[in-house]
C-alpha positions in Angstrom: 4.8 -3.7 -26.8 3.6 -4.8 -23.4 5.2 -3.7 -19.9 8.3 -6.6 -20.3 8.9 -5.5 -23.7 9.1 -1.7 -22.6 11.4 -2.5 -19.6 13.8 -4.4 -21.7 14.1 -2.1 -25.0 13.6 1.4 -23.6 16.1 1.3 -20.1 17.0 4.7 -18.3 19.9 5.4 -20.3 18.0 5.2 -23.7 15.2 7.4 -22.5 17.8 9.9 -20.9 19.4 10.0 -24.6 15.9 10.8 -26.1 14.6 13.4 -23.4 17.8 15.4 -24.2 17.1 14.9 -28.3 13.2 15.9 -27.5 14.2 19.4 -25.1 16.9 20.0 -27.9 14.2 19.8 -30.9 11.4 21.5 -28.6 14.2 24.4 -27.9 14.8 24.7 -31.6 11.2 24.6 -33.1 11.9 21.1 -34.6 8.7 19.5 -32.9 5.0 19.6 -32.8 3.0 19.0 -29.8 -1.0 19.0 -29.6 -3.1 20.3 -27.2 -4.1 17.9 -24.4 -7.7 17.0 -24.6 -9.5 16.3 -21.6 -12.7 14.6 -20.1 -12.7 15.2 -16.8 -13.4 12.9 -14.2 -14.2 13.3 -10.2 -12.3 10.5 -8.6 -15.3 8.1 -9.2 -15.5 8.9 -13.2 -12.0 8.3 -14.5 -10.5 11.3 -15.9 -9.6 10.8 -20.0 -6.8 12.3 -21.4 -5.0 12.4 -25.0 -2.1 14.3 -26.7 0.2 13.7 -29.8 3.7 14.9 -30.8 6.0 14.6 -33.2 9.8 15.0 -32.9 10.2 16.7 -36.4 8.2 17.3 -39.7 9.4 14.1 -40.9 9.4 11.8 -37.7 7.2 9.4 -36.3 3.9 10.6 -34.8 2.9 9.2 -31.4 -0.8 9.6 -29.9 -0.8 9.0 -25.8 -4.4 8.1 -24.4 -4.8 7.7 -20.7 -7.3 6.9 -18.3 -6.8 8.3 -14.6 -9.3 5.9 -12.4 -8.4 7.3 -9.1 -9.3 6.7 -5.6 -12.0 4.3 -6.6 -9.2 2.2 -8.5 -6.9 2.3 -5.8 -9.5 0.9 -3.3 -9.9 -2.0 -5.5 -6.3 -3.1 -6.0 -6.1 -1.6 -9.6 -3.9 1.0 -11.1 -4.7 4.2 -10.7 -3.3 5.2 -14.4 -3.6 3.3 -17.5 -2.3 4.5 -20.8 -1.2 3.3 -24.2 1.0 5.4 -26.8 0.3 4.8 -30.4 2.8 5.2 -32.7 2.7 6.0 -36.3 4.9 5.6 -39.3 6.7 8.5 -40.6 6.0 7.9 -44.3 2.4 6.4 -44.5 1.0 7.1 -40.8 0.1 3.8 -40.9 -0.1 2.3 -37.1 3.8 0.7 -36.4 3.2 0.0 -32.7 1.2 0.3 -29.8 2.9 0.5 -26.4 2.4 -0.1 -22.8 2.4 3.5 -22.0 2.4 3.1 -18.3 6.1 1.4 -17.9 6.7 4.0 -20.7 5.8 7.2 -19.2 7.1 6.0 -15.7 10.9 5.9 -17.5 10.7 8.7 -19.8 9.2 11.3 -16.9 12.4 10.0 -14.7 14.8 10.4 -17.5 13.4 13.9 -18.1 13.7 14.9 -14.3 17.4 13.4 -14.4 17.8 15.9 -17.7 16.7 18.8 -15.8 18.7 17.9 -12.8 21.7 17.6 -15.0 21.3 21.0 -16.6 19.7 23.0 -13.7 20.3 21.6 -10.5 23.5 23.0 -8.5 26.6 20.7 -9.7 27.0 20.1 -5.7 23.7 19.5 -5.0 24.0 16.1 -3.2 20.2 15.9 -1.2 17.0 15.0 -3.1 13.2 15.7 -2.2 10.9 13.7 -3.1 7.1 14.3 -3.0 5.0 11.1 -3.7 5.6 7.6 -2.9 4.5 5.9 -6.3 6.6 4.2 -8.7 7.6 7.5 -10.3 9.1 8.5 -6.9 11.3 5.4 -7.3 12.3 5.8 -10.7 12.9 9.4 -10.6 15.2 9.0 -7.5 17.0 6.2 -9.6 17.3 8.3 -12.6 18.7 11.3 -11.0 21.0 9.6 -8.6 22.6 8.6 -12.0 23.4 12.6 -12.5 24.2 13.7 -8.8 26.2 12.0 -6.5 23.3 11.7 -3.7 24.2 11.3 0.3 20.3 11.3 1.1 16.9 11.6 0.1 13.7 13.3 1.8 10.5 12.0 1.2 6.9 13.0 1.9 3.9 11.4 1.0 0.0 12.4 2.2 -0.7 8.4 3.3 2.3 7.4 6.3 1.6 3.8 4.9 2.6 4.6 1.7 5.2 7.0 2.5 7.2 4.7 4.7 7.1 1.4 2.4 8.2 4.4 -0.1 11.1 5.3 2.2 12.4 1.7 2.6 11.8 0.8 -1.0 14.1 3.9 -2.4 16.6 3.3 0.6 17.2 -0.2 -0.2 17.2 0.3 -3.8 20.0 3.3 -3.4 21.6 2.2 -0.5 21.1 5.9 0.8 19.8 7.0 4.0 16.2 8.0 3.0 14.0 9.8 5.7 10.4 10.3 6.0 9.6 14.1 5.4 6.5 15.6 7.5 5.3 17.9 4.9 6.2 18.8 1.7 8.1 22.1 2.8 10.0 19.8 5.3 11.2 17.4 2.5 12.0 20.9 0.6 14.0 22.3 3.5 15.4 19.3 4.5 17.1 18.7 1.1 18.7 22.2 1.0 20.5 21.5 4.2 
Protein backbone atom coordinates (compact mmCIF):
# COMPACT_ATOMS: atom_id res chain seq x y z
CA UNK A 1 0.00 0.00 0.00
CA UNK A 2 1.56 3.27 -1.07
CA UNK A 3 1.59 6.61 0.76
CA UNK A 4 -1.59 7.95 -0.89
CA UNK A 5 -3.48 4.72 -0.18
CA UNK A 6 -2.42 4.80 3.48
CA UNK A 7 -3.64 8.39 3.79
CA UNK A 8 -6.95 7.44 2.19
CA UNK A 9 -7.60 4.27 4.23
CA UNK A 10 -5.94 5.12 7.55
CA UNK A 11 -7.21 8.55 8.52
CA UNK A 12 -6.80 10.12 11.94
CA UNK A 13 -10.15 8.88 13.27
CA UNK A 14 -9.38 5.28 12.26
CA UNK A 15 -5.91 5.59 13.75
CA UNK A 16 -7.30 7.03 17.00
CA UNK A 17 -9.73 4.12 17.36
CA UNK A 18 -6.97 1.61 16.56
CA UNK A 19 -4.73 3.12 19.24
CA UNK A 20 -7.46 2.96 21.87
CA UNK A 21 -7.90 -0.71 20.97
CA UNK A 22 -4.13 -1.34 20.99
CA UNK A 23 -3.56 0.36 24.35
CA UNK A 24 -6.52 -1.55 25.82
CA UNK A 25 -5.12 -4.86 24.53
CA UNK A 26 -1.68 -3.98 25.88
CA UNK A 27 -3.11 -3.14 29.31
CA UNK A 28 -5.09 -6.40 29.37
CA UNK A 29 -2.05 -8.44 28.33
CA UNK A 30 -3.76 -9.48 25.10
CA UNK A 31 -1.02 -8.49 22.67
CA UNK A 32 2.51 -9.52 21.94
CA UNK A 33 5.46 -7.29 21.10
CA UNK A 34 8.92 -8.39 20.09
CA UNK A 35 12.03 -6.59 21.30
CA UNK A 36 13.49 -4.15 18.80
CA UNK A 37 16.47 -5.31 16.81
CA UNK A 38 18.96 -2.52 16.03
CA UNK A 39 21.94 -2.09 13.76
CA UNK A 40 23.18 1.28 14.96
CA UNK A 41 24.43 3.93 12.58
CA UNK A 42 26.34 7.12 13.20
CA UNK A 43 24.57 9.64 10.95
CA UNK A 44 26.68 8.70 7.93
CA UNK A 45 25.83 4.97 8.08
CA UNK A 46 22.07 4.37 8.43
CA UNK A 47 20.51 2.89 11.54
CA UNK A 48 18.29 -0.11 10.78
CA UNK A 49 15.72 -1.48 13.19
CA UNK A 50 12.85 -3.90 13.17
CA UNK A 51 10.23 -5.23 15.56
CA UNK A 52 6.96 -7.12 15.44
CA UNK A 53 3.60 -7.11 17.17
CA UNK A 54 0.35 -9.01 17.27
CA UNK A 55 -2.79 -7.51 18.81
CA UNK A 56 -4.01 -10.88 20.08
CA UNK A 57 -3.06 -14.54 19.92
CA UNK A 58 -5.38 -14.89 16.92
CA UNK A 59 -4.64 -11.53 15.33
CA UNK A 60 -2.56 -10.65 12.32
CA UNK A 61 1.15 -10.22 12.94
CA UNK A 62 2.84 -7.05 11.76
CA UNK A 63 6.56 -6.43 11.37
CA UNK A 64 8.03 -2.96 10.91
CA UNK A 65 11.39 -2.49 9.22
CA UNK A 66 12.87 0.99 9.24
CA UNK A 67 16.07 2.74 8.16
CA UNK A 68 17.13 6.11 9.52
CA UNK A 69 19.53 7.81 7.13
CA UNK A 70 20.08 10.83 9.34
CA UNK A 71 21.91 14.01 8.54
CA UNK A 72 23.42 12.81 5.28
CA UNK A 73 19.99 12.02 3.84
CA UNK A 74 18.73 15.43 4.91
CA UNK A 75 21.64 17.06 3.09
CA UNK A 76 20.83 14.98 0.00
CA UNK A 77 17.20 16.09 0.04
CA UNK A 78 16.10 12.57 0.94
CA UNK A 79 13.84 11.48 3.81
CA UNK A 80 15.70 10.81 7.04
CA UNK A 81 13.41 7.86 7.78
CA UNK A 82 12.01 5.17 5.53
CA UNK A 83 9.95 2.21 6.71
CA UNK A 84 7.64 -0.56 5.61
CA UNK A 85 5.12 -2.67 7.48
CA UNK A 86 4.70 -6.30 6.54
CA UNK A 87 1.32 -7.69 7.62
CA UNK A 88 0.69 -11.42 7.78
CA UNK A 89 -2.58 -13.29 7.53
CA UNK A 90 -3.73 -14.30 11.04
CA UNK A 91 -4.55 -17.86 9.94
CA UNK A 92 -1.78 -18.75 7.52
CA UNK A 93 1.00 -16.28 8.23
CA UNK A 94 1.25 -15.49 4.53
CA UNK A 95 2.11 -11.89 3.71
CA UNK A 96 -1.12 -10.04 2.95
CA UNK A 97 0.12 -6.46 2.72
CA UNK A 98 3.25 -4.40 2.47
CA UNK A 99 2.46 -0.89 3.65
CA UNK A 100 4.35 2.39 3.40
CA UNK A 101 5.46 2.68 7.00
CA UNK A 102 6.37 6.37 6.97
CA UNK A 103 2.87 7.77 6.51
CA UNK A 104 1.34 4.99 8.61
CA UNK A 105 3.74 5.69 11.49
CA UNK A 106 3.17 9.43 11.25
CA UNK A 107 -0.60 9.01 11.57
CA UNK A 108 -0.38 6.27 14.19
CA UNK A 109 2.07 8.18 16.37
CA UNK A 110 -0.08 11.31 16.22
CA UNK A 111 -3.15 9.26 17.13
CA UNK A 112 -1.28 7.70 20.06
CA UNK A 113 -0.35 11.19 21.28
CA UNK A 114 -4.00 12.24 21.02
CA UNK A 115 -5.16 9.18 22.96
CA UNK A 116 -2.60 9.99 25.66
CA UNK A 117 -3.72 13.63 25.75
CA UNK A 118 -7.36 12.58 25.92
CA UNK A 119 -6.75 10.40 28.96
CA UNK A 120 -3.80 12.06 30.71
CA UNK A 121 -3.87 15.81 30.03
CA UNK A 122 -5.87 18.11 32.23
CA UNK A 123 -9.38 18.68 30.89
CA UNK A 124 -8.77 22.43 30.84
CA UNK A 125 -5.45 22.16 28.95
CA UNK A 126 -5.53 24.66 26.09
CA UNK A 127 -1.88 25.05 25.08
CA UNK A 128 0.39 22.61 23.36
CA UNK A 129 4.20 22.50 23.42
CA UNK A 130 5.82 20.86 20.40
CA UNK A 131 9.48 19.86 20.28
CA UNK A 132 10.50 19.37 16.67
CA UNK A 133 9.53 20.84 13.34
CA UNK A 134 9.13 17.89 11.01
CA UNK A 135 6.01 16.24 9.63
CA UNK A 136 5.37 14.49 12.97
CA UNK A 137 4.91 17.90 14.63
CA UNK A 138 2.19 18.81 12.13
CA UNK A 139 0.44 15.47 12.59
CA UNK A 140 0.60 15.59 16.40
CA UNK A 141 -0.69 19.16 16.52
CA UNK A 142 -3.66 18.26 14.31
CA UNK A 143 -4.42 15.12 16.34
CA UNK A 144 -4.22 16.79 19.74
CA UNK A 145 -6.35 19.69 18.50
CA UNK A 146 -9.11 17.10 17.98
CA UNK A 147 -9.17 16.13 21.66
CA UNK A 148 -8.43 19.50 23.29
CA UNK A 149 -9.77 22.95 22.39
CA UNK A 150 -6.36 24.54 21.91
CA UNK A 151 -5.90 28.29 21.99
CA UNK A 152 -2.18 28.32 21.25
CA UNK A 153 0.94 26.31 20.46
CA UNK A 154 4.59 26.86 21.36
CA UNK A 155 7.14 25.16 19.12
CA UNK A 156 10.86 24.67 19.50
CA UNK A 157 13.23 23.04 17.06
CA UNK A 158 17.02 23.37 16.98
CA UNK A 159 17.12 24.65 13.39
CA UNK A 160 15.75 28.22 13.16
CA UNK A 161 14.63 27.98 9.50
CA UNK A 162 12.79 24.70 10.13
CA UNK A 163 11.25 26.13 13.30
CA UNK A 164 9.95 29.23 11.49
CA UNK A 165 8.53 27.16 8.63
CA UNK A 166 6.75 24.80 11.04
CA UNK A 167 5.30 27.70 13.02
CA UNK A 168 3.82 29.14 9.82
CA UNK A 169 2.53 25.77 8.55
CA UNK A 170 0.94 24.65 11.80
CA UNK A 171 -0.53 28.08 12.51
CA UNK A 172 -2.18 28.14 9.08
CA UNK A 173 -3.38 24.55 9.37
CA UNK A 174 -4.89 24.88 12.85
CA UNK A 175 -5.82 28.55 12.51
CA UNK A 176 -4.28 29.17 15.90
CA UNK A 177 -1.45 31.33 17.17
CA UNK A 178 1.78 29.34 17.08
CA UNK A 179 4.86 30.94 18.56
CA UNK A 180 8.52 30.09 18.21
CA UNK A 181 10.04 29.11 21.54
CA UNK A 182 13.64 29.98 22.33
CA UNK A 183 14.30 26.56 23.87
CA UNK A 184 12.59 23.30 24.74
CA UNK A 185 12.13 24.56 28.30
CA UNK A 186 10.63 27.80 26.99
CA UNK A 187 8.11 25.86 24.87
CA UNK A 188 7.07 23.79 27.87
CA UNK A 189 6.80 26.81 30.16
CA UNK A 190 4.81 28.81 27.62
CA UNK A 191 2.38 25.93 27.20
CA UNK A 192 1.70 25.89 30.95
CA UNK A 193 0.89 29.59 31.34
